[in-house]
N, C-alpha and C positions, 0 to 999 in steps of 0.2 A: 487541561486539554481544551477546555472551552476558550480560554484566552488564545491558545495557539491556533485554534480554528478561526477565531475572529481575525487574528493577525495575518493568517494565510490568505485572507481575501484582498489584501492590498499589496501592491508591488514591493514596497519597502519591507513589509513583513515577510514576504516570501524570500527576498534576498537575505534577510537576517537569519531566517530558518535554514536556508541552504548553505550559508556561510559558516554556521556553527556546526562543526563536524560531529558533535554529540547529540544534537537535537533530534534528528530523524531516527537514529538508532534507539534513543530513549523512548520515543513515541511507539516505535514498533515493539519494543520490549514490554511496554505496558498494555498493549492490546490484549483483550480478553482477561487480564489479571485483576482489574479493578471493578468496573461496573459496566453495564450495557451503555449507559450514557457516555461514559468516558471513552469506551471503545468506539462509539459512533463519532464522537468529536475527533478522535485520532484518525479514523478512516477519512473523514471529510478533509482534515488537514493534509494527510498524505495524498489524497486525490487531487486537491488543489495544487500542491507543490509539484507532485510527480506527473500527474496526468494532464491537468489543465495548463500548467506553466512549462511542463516538459523539462524540468531541471535535471540534467543528466547526473550531477553529483548527488542529488537527493535520491534519485532512482537507484544508483549504485550503493549508496549507504543503506537504503531500505533492503536491497537484495542481500547485501553482506550480513545484515542482522536478522536474517531468516524471515524477511517480509512476505515472501510468497506464501510460505506455510501459514503464517499468522493471518494473512488476508483470506486465504482459503478457509481457515477455521471460522473466521468471522462470517464469511459468506454462508457457511453451513449452519450457523447459529440462528437463533430466533431474532433476527434483525428486520428492520423495515425494508420495504421494496427499494427505496431510493439508495439505502446503504448497500443493499445487495447488488444493485446496478453499479455503484461506485467500486465495489469489490471486484466485480467482473471486469470493469475497465482496467483496474490495477493489475489483475491477473494477466490479462492480455498484454499489457505494457511490460510487465516483468518477464513474461515468457519470451516476448520478441527481443528484449534487450539482454537476455540471460545467456550465459555460456554453459549452463548446467545440462545435465543429462535429459531434462524434460524437453528441451528444444530439439534435440536429435533423437527423440524417442521413436523407435521403429518397431513395428509389430506386423504380424500377418493379419491381426484382427483389426479391421478398418472401422468398425462401429464403436470402438471404445476411444474416448478422448483422453489424452494423457494428463489430465488434471482433474 
């Protein structure tokens, strides 16, 4: 994950990550399962590719592989403030680009946020 995080900082690396259809789902699948450091490296990689570079195919791959749920779980875990901020950015991005029930969530209770 550390290597993917480093690779995601350059243009060629982000292109290679988004061109490989199995890379982003594999990173999402391993979030929370290995270690805190691995999870943080994965979040930084996802944030770089999906949020900073705004790669639509990577965003869709992350959402298809249950990325919103995993990012929310990471956000609620004992992670650093910067990782929590990146998770918040990803959650906003996934909610805006999603066709799931969370986007069209309607309720009479206005003080509860649907995430």
